[in-house]
N, C-alpha and C positions, 0 to 999 in steps of 0.2 A: 539635626540630625546627630545622628549616634555617632562620636569619636572616635573612632579605632582604639583598638589597644595600644598601647608604646612597646615601643621595644623592650627586650629583654637580653640580662646576659647573658642569657643561653639562646636570642638568635642565631640559628643556625645559617653564615654568609656565608659567600661565595670565596671569602680570605678566608675568612674559618676552613672549610672542605678544604683549599691546599694546604694546610698545615695540618689536617690530623686526615688524613686519608686511610683508617684502620677504624674511623666510629661506623658500631654496627647500626647498617637503616636497613630498613620494615619493608627490601623490597617486596620477598613472595610475602606479603598478609596484604598489600599493593594487587597481588596480578602478574608479578612481573615475574620469567623463569632466567635460573644464575647464569645463562648468556646473555639475555637481552642488560642484565643487567651490571653486568660485565663490558659487555656493547658503548651501553646508554658512559661507563668511565672514561674507553678508549675514548671515543667520541670527544668528551669535554676534557684527554687528559688526567684528570684526576675525580674524586670519587665526586659525583651526585650533593645537591644540597638539600635537604632535605624537602624545599620548592619548589626545588628541576625536578626531584622522583620523583613526588604526585604530578605534575606536567609530563613527565615521561610517562607514567602509570597508568594516566586515561586516556593520553593520545595513541601509546602505543595497545592498549584495548584490544583488544577481538574488537567489538563495537562500532570504534574510531578508522583503528589503520587496516582494517580486514586482510591485516598480513598471512591470514589462512585462504582466499578467499581472489586473493587479485594476481593469482599465474591465472587461475580460469577466467576471471572476467576481464582481463584483458586481451580474450576474444571477437569482442562485442563490437571495439573500433574496425575489426576487422569488416563492420557493418558499413556502409557510403554511408556519410553522415547525412542525407538529405529525405526527404518526406517526398507522397506520390503530389505534393503541389507545390512547396515550396523546399525552402530551407530549416534548416536549424541554425540559432542564433544562440547556442550554447545551448551547450554536452553534457557528458563523465566528465566527472570534477566540480561542476557546478551544485552550487545547495541544489537545485530543480536544473531541467532540464526547458529550455523554448525552441517553441517552433511554430514557424510565416501559419498564419489561417487565412493571411489576404487580407484585403480593403484598411492597411495598412497595421491589424492586429498581429499580437501572438499571444500564443498563453502558455503557460509553464505548469507543468502539472507534475507527480511526484508523491510517492510510495512510502510509507515509509515502519517502524515496528517499537513497539514498546511492550513487549509480552511479559518478559520477567518481572519489568513495577507494577503492570497491572494483576501479576497474582499479587505478586506480595498487599498490594491496597488496589484491589480494581475502580472505585471510583479516579481518584490519582493520581492513578496510571492508565488510567488512560482518559483523562480530560486532562490531563499533561504530552501524554498519544500526538493527542490534537492541535493541541498548540504550538508544539516542535514542529510540524508541518507545513501549517501556515504562517511561519515563520520564519521557514525557509520560502517559499512563495514569495509572500512579503520581503523578502531580502536581492531578489532577481529584480524589484522594482513595479511589481505587477498589486493589484486588486485581487486580495483574494472573492472568489466565488460562488466556492460550493465544495461539500467535504463532503465522504466516503467512509467508512469502514467493514472494511471485511474482516470475518469475527473465527476462531478456531476454538471447539468451546470441548470436553469432559460427554458421556454420555449425561442426556440430559436430568436423569433422574439420581447421576452422581452426588454426592453434598460436594464438593466441591464443584458443580457446577451450578451449582443451589446458591454457592455462598460469591462467588466472583463471575455470574453475571448481570447479576439487576446491578452490580453496584459497578464493573464495565460500561454495560449501555446505559444506566445512567451518567459518567462521566461524561461518554462522549454525545452524548445529547448536553445533558446540561452543560458545556464547552460550547460547544458549536452552536445551541438554540441564543447564550447570553452573547456571540460575537456575532453573529445575526447570521449565520452562516447554514443554507440549503444541505440538507444531510441526501442528497440525489441517489445512493445507494450502497452498495454492500455485499453483504453473504455473511449469512451465521452454520455454520454448520457445526454437525459434533462427532462425536469420533473416541473409541479409548484410548487411544497416546494423549491427544490431548487432555490426561488427566494431568491434574497441578500444573496443567502446561500451558496453557489458554494462548490462543496467536489472539495480538490488539495491532493487526495492522491500517495505519491511517494512511487516507490521501487528502487531497487539497489540490484544486485548482483556480487561480487565477491569470488573471487578464491585463492588458496593457500592451501601447501603444510600441513601437516598434524602437522610436528615439527615445524611450522611458525605461530601456533594459541597464540597471545596473549589476554589476557582478562586486568578487569578494576579496577587494586590492589592495594595501597598503600601499600609493606611489606619492613620490613628491615630497620629498625634503623638508621639515616646517612642518608641514600639514600636521591638525592636532584630531590625536586623537579621544574619541568623547560614546565616555560609557553615559544610556539611557533609560529608561525607562524601571523595572522593580529595584527595588534593594536586594541586595545580595545576604541571603541566610542560608542557615546549617542545613536545611532543608535538602538534598539529596548530591547530598557530598559524594560522590563519586559516582552516585546513580545509577548509573543507566550503561553509565560505561563501562563498569566495573561487573557491574550487574551480570548484564547482560552479557559477560565474556567466560560465564561458570558453569557446571550442569549445578540444574538442581539432584539436592537430594532429593529420599524420599519423606524425610524430616526438615526441605529447607537448607539453603546454607549458610552456615556458621552464623558469617557477619553478612548481614542483609545492608548492605547503606542506604541510607532514607533514600523512600519516594518524596523525588520533586510535589509542589503544592504551588499548586497553579489556581490563576484570580483571571478569571477571563474576562472579567469589567476592567483590569487595565494593558488586559491586551487587547481590545477593540479601540483601550486612548491609541495605544499603539500603535498601533496599524494603522490610524486616522494620522496621528502624530507624522508619523515617516511619510505616508503618502503627500502628506504636504506639507515634507523636506523635499524628495524628492519633485514635486508639482515643483520648488522655490527652485530649487537650481544648485542646494549650499551641499552637497552628499559628493563625493568623490571616488570613495568606495565605502560600502558593509558588509557585514556579518551578524547573524542570526547567537545568539549563547546557547547553543543546545546542550546538546551532549558532548562531555567535559567542560562545557562555560565558557571559564580564563580563557581556561590552556589552550583550548581550541577556537575561539578568537583572536589571540593576539600569534599564535603562532600561522594559523595563515592564512590573514591581509597579511601579515608580516613578510612571511614566504612567494607569497605566490604577488609582491608590488617590485619593491626597491630593495628591498632584505632587510631593512632595516628599524627596530621600532624598540623607545625604552619610553619607562613602565612605570608611574608612580602607584604603586598598589594600595598606599595608605586615602588616595582620596578616593578610592570606590567605596560609596555609599552601601551604608549595615546596615543591617535589621539589627545581628546577635553582635556586641563589640568583642566579645572575648572572641573571636574567631580568631589561629593565626592564620600566617600565610598563604603554609599550605595548605587547607584549607578553604582557604577567600577562592585560589586559584583550581582550585577540584570543585567546585560546588555550582551543580547545576538550578541552582531559582533560576524560578521563570520565567519570564516577560521581559527582557532583558534582549538591547538589542546596540552591535557597539558600529561608529562611523568613522570613518576618516574624512576630515573635513578641511577648507583653505582657513590660517588667518581671517581673513579677509572678511571670512564666511564665518566665523564660530558667530558671531552674536548676533546676526540673523538664525543662526539654526540656536541657541539658546529664546530667542525669543518665542522662538514657535516652539516649542517642546514645550515653556512655560503657558504660552495658549493654551495647553494640552492639558497640564497639569501633569507634566512628563518629569520626572525627575533630571539634569541631564547636570554630566560631569567632564571635567576634558580630565583624562586620565594621563594624557602621553602624550610623544611626537615619533612622527617616519622619522626619521635615520638614515642615516646612505654607511653605516658600518659593519651590515652583512651580518649583525649579532640581533636579539631582543634579550635587552635587556632593564631587569624589574625591580626595583628601588621598593625599600621598606623602609620608611622613616629613618631615611637616604640613606642605609646598608643595601647593598646589594645582593640579594636573595636568588635572582635567575642572571646567567647570562651564558644561551645558546646560540648554537646553530640553526635559524627557526626552522630550514628546514626541517631537519638532525627531527623534527618537536611530530614535526606536521603529516610528511610524506613522505620521508627518508627512514621512516622505521624498520622491525624484521621484515623480510617476507619467508615463509614458512613454504617448501613443499613438504607438503603432507602427506605420507604414502596411499594412495589409492589404490583399492579391488573391488575385481566384481564377487558378491559371498556366494558362497560356494551353495548357500541356502536359499539363492533363486533362481535355479534349474529347479530346484523341487518347485519353487511357490510358483516362479513362471507354468509349472506342469501339471499347475490343480485348476484345473478350470473349469469354471460357473456350468458352461454348456451342460453337462452331464445331472446336477442337477434335481432331482425331482421341481417337477414345476407344472401351475396347474394347466386341466386340459380342458377343464367343461365349463361355460357360462360364468355359471354361476361360482366358479372358482376366480376365474378368471373377474369379476366385476367384483369379491371379493379381497381383490390380492389388488387393485386400482383404490379400494375403499383404504386398504390397512397402508400402500405408499403415502398416499394423500395425509393420510395423518403422521408420517413419520418423522421426526422432527425434524430431516435435513430437508423436504418437503411440503413442510405443511405451512400455513401461515404464520409471517414476520413479522401480523400488524402488531403483535404485543412490543415486538422489539421497534420497526420503524414510526409509532403513534408519535411516542418517545422523545422521535427526532421530527423540530420545523422542516420541515421538506421544501418551505416555496414563502420563508420570509425571501426579500428582495423584487416575488414578483417577476424572473424570470425563471423559474422555473417549468422545465418542459412536460417531458418527463423524471419520473422518480420511482420506484420503489415505490411495485411487484415488476414494474419493465423493462425488459433485456437490459437498457441500459437505461445511467441516465442523464440528460441534455438539459444547457443550458444556452439561457440565449445569452449574444456576446454585444450586440448591435438595437435597439429598439430602433433605429431608425429600418435600417436593410434587414433585421434580422438575421444575420449572420449568428450560427451556433454551433455549441460545439458539446461531440457526445461520448460516455467514459463509460466502462466498463472494467470489475472484473473479476478474476475467476480463475482456481485452478481447482481440480479433484485428486484429491493425494492421496487416494485407493487408484489413483491409475497411476502417478507416479512413482508410489508405493513396486508394481509390477512392473513395468519402468520407467524410470526414472525420465531419460530421453524421451519416448515418446511422451510422458506423462509429461512435460513440459511446452511438446508441442502442441498438444489437445488443446492446455491452458490459453496459449498463445490463441488455440483459433479458436477458441469459442468464445476468450473477447470482441478477438477482433469481427466475429457472426455476429454478437448482439449487440457490434456500434452499427455493425451493415441493419441491420432487423429497420431501427431504426431511421434508415439514410444515408447516418453519415455518412464517410472516406473515411476506414479510417490511416492515421497516415503514422502513429508510432508508439512504443512502448517505452512504460515505467514497468520496474520492478522490485520486489520486495522475497528473493529471498530464505525461507526461515527451511535450518534443518537443524540434528541435534547433533552431538560432536561434533567436529574437526579431528579432534585424535581416537576416530573408530574410523580406522581405512573403507570402511563399509560406506558409512555414511556423506565421506569426503567424495567416495565414486558415485553416487548420488546426487551430493551435487554440481561435481564436475559434466555429471553424462546429462544438470538440465541443463547447465550453463550452455555447453553441445548442443544442444535440441533447441536452446531458445535462438540462438547468433543462426543456427541453420534456419530453421521456420523463419526470424526474420527478412534473413534470406532468399530467401525463397519469397516471402512476401512482402521484398521493396518495402520496409519500414523503418526506420533505426530505434536503438536504443537509447531516449534517453537518457537515465539515468537511474534509480534506483537506490537500495539497499536491501543488507546478506544481516540477516538474524540466523548466529549458529549456538549451540548447548542448550538447545530446544530439546530435554528428555530431562526427566527424573528417573532417576538415577541409573541405570540401563534402558532402559524402556524410552527409546528417541520420537520423537511424533511421528505422522505421516510425512514426508518427503514434501513438501507444498510451497513449491515456485510462483505463487503468486502476481499476475499476469493482469496488468491495466497496460488495455489502446484508449484512446481516444483520439477521437475521429470529429471530420469538418462536415455540415449540414451548412450549407448556401439561404435558405429557410426555414429556418426549425416551423414554420405553421404551416410546412408543406411534408413532417415525418410521418413515418408510420406508424402506425400504432401496435399498442403488439397485442393485444387483446382485439375478438371482431366487436360487433355490438348491432343489435338485432333498428333500423332502419324505421321508422315511420311513417304509413303506408305501400314501402315493399313487405308485398303478402310470399314474395320467393325466397326469401337469405340469403345471403353471402355464397357463393361456389367456394368450398374447402378444398384445397391439394397440399400435396405435400414435396416440398422438393429434395432433391438429393438422394442417393441412395442407402437401403433398407441390409445390413447381412445379421447372420445372428451373431453376436458379440455382448455379453451378459456380463460376464467377468469385472470385476469390478464395480458392477453396476449395483444404484440402490437395490436394485430386489434381488439380488444376491447376497445382501447387507442387512436388509433388514430383515427378510425371510429367512434365510437361513447362517447370518453373521459369517457369509466364507468372505475368504479375500484369494484368489489367487485365479493365476491362469494368465491372459495378455489382453493389454487394454483394446479399445478398439484400434483399429487401424486410421494412421492420419495423414488427410492426401489434403494438401493446403494449394497448391494447385488448384484444385475444386474446391477448395475454401477460398478460393477469390474470385473463381467466375462464380461461385455465389453471390460475394459481394457485391459484385458487380451487377449481379443485375437484380438483386434488392438495393442497388442504387440507383438504376436505371427504372425500375419499376416506384416511385415514388410518386404515388399518383394515383396508380393502377390500384394495387396491392392498399386493400382498405383494412387487411390490421399481416402480423407478419411478426412468428415468436418464435426462437431456434426452441431444438431440442436438444435438451442434455442429460440432468440426471432423472432418471423415472422415464424415460425416452414420449413413445409419440403419448401412451397413455396419458400424462402427466400435463403434458403442453395441453391436449383437450381437455385437459380437466383444466388449468387456469385458466384456459380464454374462457371458457361454459364459463365462472362463476366470477370476472370482474363484470358483468356488466348482467349475470344471470341472460344467458343468453346463450339456451340449449343448440345440440347439438346433435346432426346424424349420419354418421360414417362405415363404406365399408372398407376392408382394412383384406380383402384379398388381396389385391395387389401389389400390396407391399410388404406382403412374404406367407409362404404356404400357413405358416403353423401362426395365429391367430396375436399364442404366446409372444413369440417375438417378435412380429407387425406392431404391439404395445408392449413391452418392455424392453429392446431394444436399448442399449447408449449411443447404437453407430453417432459418428462426429458429420458434420459435413449439412445435418439435418436444418431443413425449418418450416415450419407451416403455418400456409398461407392461405389467405377471404382473398378475390374477387367481384365485386361485382358480376350477378350472370351473363351482363352482356358483356363482360369484356372476358369472357374465361377463353376465347380464341387470339387474344390479344395477349393474356398469359405463358399460353403455348409457344405464340411463338417467341415470346422471349428468352423463357426458357429453352426453346433451340437455336435462337439465334448465340449464346451462354452457354451451351452443352450441357445445361442443366438437366438430369432427369427427372421429369414430372407424373405425378399420380395424382389421379382428382378422387378425392374419397368421399366427399359426400356436400352436402349445403346447413347451415346454420338455423336454426330456426325453431320455436316449441320453449320447454317448462327439460326438459333431462337430454343427457349424452348418451346413444343411442350407438350402439358395433351392431352393426346390422349379422340375428343369425347368431347373435354371444350375448346380452344382454344389456339390462338400462340400469341410467342411478335417474333420479331424480336430484334437480340440481340442489335443490332445499338441504336436503341427504348430506350430498358431496358439500354442498357451500360449510354446514355447520360442521360437519366430520372433520372437515382444513384445516378449520377455525380454534378447536377446543384442545388440540394439544398442548400450544406455552400457556394459556392460560389455568389452565389447571396446573398444570406444572409448577408455574411461579407465583399459583395467587397465592 
């Protein structure tokens, strides 16, 4: 073990802080405001030590404290905390939400951001984003079973995208693959506003039995506090805590805290070691070390328990012996956990860690003082009320207002833009959209991920949702989808958030799963801009109202602010993850039709839902005209709920189900036909009078389904029973995508066009 440096005469202790109140401190450099620094002095009755200042700076950062957003997030607690099939075992405020899925099983899932670190250092930023969310899931007592990655980039041909995209994808894949976790879905979206500020959101799903649930608290005076996992280094000092709490200038921030460096092989040992510790019953409380590192773990464990903890900071194993105590407290080095263990269980705890070659050290104990006290070589460097660090930080009522420009934006609808009118023009539009970065084949990305490791992946990209088998004997499973259309949210953030919720909800249902709950990752620009805060407030209100209408809770999530370069904010991007349960994954509904051997008739193709002339914010307007304006599609969540119920009831009847979203019916037909190279012939006059509207409208609440020819009447009856509009389109089969009276496209041409874009741009 590298011995820590001995204390020096310059050590800033609590005793020293009490005797020189006028010492100048770098509070502004650490991201604190003048009034925040003054509040810390009032809480302590003196100036903070340098170690205390470090703790408050990272824990009161925007990333950790949600100081600008918690006034809006609290409305999620108005949503009943139960799911359509049962209860929530843990919710907002824990490391991740936990929901009952039946048969004694629970699942935990959460999505978080690692945006700014991934811009600074794409590979490690993305890799440690995956590592951090996996540890959040592990800390709940669950085995991580799958990950997903909603990603956003600037235009595909932008130099910045060419720099960050390959590294981010390699980081997501490299870390997840080494952990042996399948990547079952996500998104890759391109838009000008993400230049210089890519979004890297990472989701993890874990499985546990009800009795295995663990929470983050330090209770039981005399219980030992054990730090285990990787050693603490200088990488990630300040890390995501500060980096994600300031606006990027066009030249980058003047001071960039170092990005964490991940070691997935250590994380794999940590996972297996932790699961064995849980099984052995030697863990009384646990917390992962992610954002804010030891500052977070110690203060949150103490404040959620009996309120007191004493830590000997010089016992922390270091990779760098020159680190000062404040640097150790701020370091966000990866692959570390902190556990609370009864004295009788310490020896057994250490033995299990040794078995897995995981270093573990007793660094402190739970006390009844109500204080978090941290010593460095016998000198007191921290003496604070833990809640003041972890939970009672500043709360801002940021001003927010609907921008005057919103009226002009919404008045500029896409419906008046020139549109194709002939069959040849419609055909060319289909091919152009299929080749566009947002709609093209994403296998250049997903082929870098192992989607089937562990053998329980049922559905993965390019299916509408990812699906994992939970129990191999009963085939119980869960499905997860993440979605958000930032253009819709820019046009109307309230409706945009509801549309993201609706699409993710619908995607889960297309596979036959019952949607149960959501997690969110709310990515926005600077909270110091009243227009951005209005977007945020409206999106939160939209999510809350949407969840109330659908009857599903918010289990937790993440807020990422300051996502802008200079004055250019990203599109408001409230990513919504919906998780659902399916009783038998072997009966799931596929996302695309396939030719049935020996069946010459083909399946009948139907469109569920209502199509309106809704083109504003569409992929067609974006790709063909570079246009953004108007109002987004109408959201009817009551209709979405009826549609989902039909899709769940239709398991076994439907031979495929694929939701309509970006690119409309034309893109859905293309994706379904390409998937198994089985063509389709459709007529669209009954969808809309204008064939262009029928093919390229992006109305919500629609799903393309197929049934065997003999089951047509059963589907008509099912749709009528659920009150879902139904239009018959045509029949599958052949080697072309044909729209009667308009055009046809050979599937080989369609597939080659669809597949060529990313390889050509990134080769």
